[in-house]
C-alpha positions in Angstrom: 0.0 -0.1 0.0 1.4 3.3 -1.2 0.8 6.2 1.3 1.0 9.8 -0.1 2.6 12.2 1.7 1.1 15.8 1.9 3.4 18.6 1.8 2.6 22.3 3.2 3.4 24.9 1.7 3.1 28.2 3.4 1.6 31.4 1.1 2.5 34.7 2.1 0.4 37.8 2.1 0.7 39.2 -1.1 -1.0 42.5 0.3 -2.5 43.0 -2.7 -5.9 41.5 -1.8 -8.7 43.6 -0.3 -8.7 42.2 3.2 -4.7 42.5 3.1 -5.3 46.3 2.9 -8.3 46.7 5.3 -5.8 44.7 7.6 -3.0 46.3 7.0 -4.5 49.8 7.1 -6.1 49.0 10.2 -2.7 47.6 12.2 -0.9 50.5 11.2 -3.7 53.0 13.2 -3.4 50.4 15.7 0.2 50.3 16.2 0.8 53.9 15.8 -1.9 54.3 18.5 0.3 51.8 20.8 3.7 53.4 19.9 2.3 56.9 21.0 1.8 55.6 24.3 -1.6 55.1 24.5 -3.4 52.7 26.9 -6.5 52.9 26.2 -8.1 50.6 22.9 -10.0 51.8 19.8 -13.8 51.1 18.8 -14.1 50.1 15.2 -16.2 53.4 14.3 -12.9 55.3 14.7 -10.2 52.4 13.5 -12.5 52.8 10.2 -12.6 56.5 10.4 -9.0 57.0 10.6 -8.1 54.1 8.1 -10.5 55.6 5.3 -12.4 52.0 5.2 -15.9 51.2 5.4 -16.7 50.2 9.3 -18.9 46.9 8.5 -15.8 45.6 7.1 -13.8 46.1 10.0 -16.2 45.1 12.1 -16.7 41.7 10.7 -13.1 41.1 9.7 -12.1 42.0 13.3 -13.6 39.2 15.3 -10.8 36.6 13.4 -8.1 39.2 14.4 -9.2 39.2 17.7 -9.8 35.3 17.4 -6.0 35.0 15.6 -4.3 36.5 18.3 -3.6 40.2 16.7 -5.6 42.3 18.6 -7.4 42.5 22.2 -10.7 43.2 22.6 -11.9 44.8 26.0 -15.2 46.3 27.1 -15.5 50.2 27.1 -17.2 53.3 27.3 -18.9 54.9 23.7 -18.9 58.8 23.8 -22.4 58.4 24.0 -21.8 56.4 27.1 -22.8 53.2 26.1 -21.0 49.9 26.3 -18.3 49.3 23.4 -15.4 47.1 22.7 -12.4 48.5 22.1 -9.5 47.0 20.7 -5.5 47.3 20.8 -2.8 45.6 18.8 -1.0 42.3 20.3 3.2 41.7 20.4 1.9 39.6 17.3 0.0 42.2 15.3 3.0 44.5 15.5 4.9 41.5 14.3 2.7 41.4 11.5 3.4 45.3 11.0 7.1 45.6 11.9 8.4 42.2 10.2 5.6 40.9 7.8 4.4 43.8 5.8 6.9 45.0 3.3 8.3 48.5 4.1 6.7 49.8 1.0 3.8 48.7 2.0 3.9 50.2 5.2 4.9 53.3 3.9 2.4 53.7 1.0 -0.5 53.0 3.7 1.0 55.4 6.3 1.2 58.0 3.5 -2.4 57.2 2.5 -3.6 57.4 5.9 -1.8 60.8 6.8 -3.8 62.0 3.4 -7.4 60.5 4.9 -6.5 62.6 8.2 -5.8 65.8 6.2 -8.7 65.5 4.3 -10.9 64.2 7.1 -9.9 68.0 8.6 -10.3 69.6 5.6 -7.4 70.0 3.8 -7.1 70.1 0.1 -6.1 66.8 -0.8 -8.6 64.8 -2.2 -8.3 61.3 -1.8 -9.8 58.5 -3.5 
């Protein structure tokens, strides 16, 4: 009897799919928040707004990111006084940003996030 041997080929993120773009932008937002020394987490709506992505997309993906231990989830209070979940990036999430994400992708998304913030503040640049 012949037994087939299966090999596992590890696939690396190519960073050209919509989910990896959303993940990368959201993780950069959380990473920058963390390295600025903030102890408080960020809610889904704020992550989506800063990252310039749709809130429902972030909301649907954030469950997996938490399950995969890229983020931690804690109960917080929203600006309106309602309970809401807030998220912080973990060491694994930080490694994703600093070691897995190619530097050119990080730089590209960081530039994009700065343009989004300038646009949200009423700047002159038009973000597509």
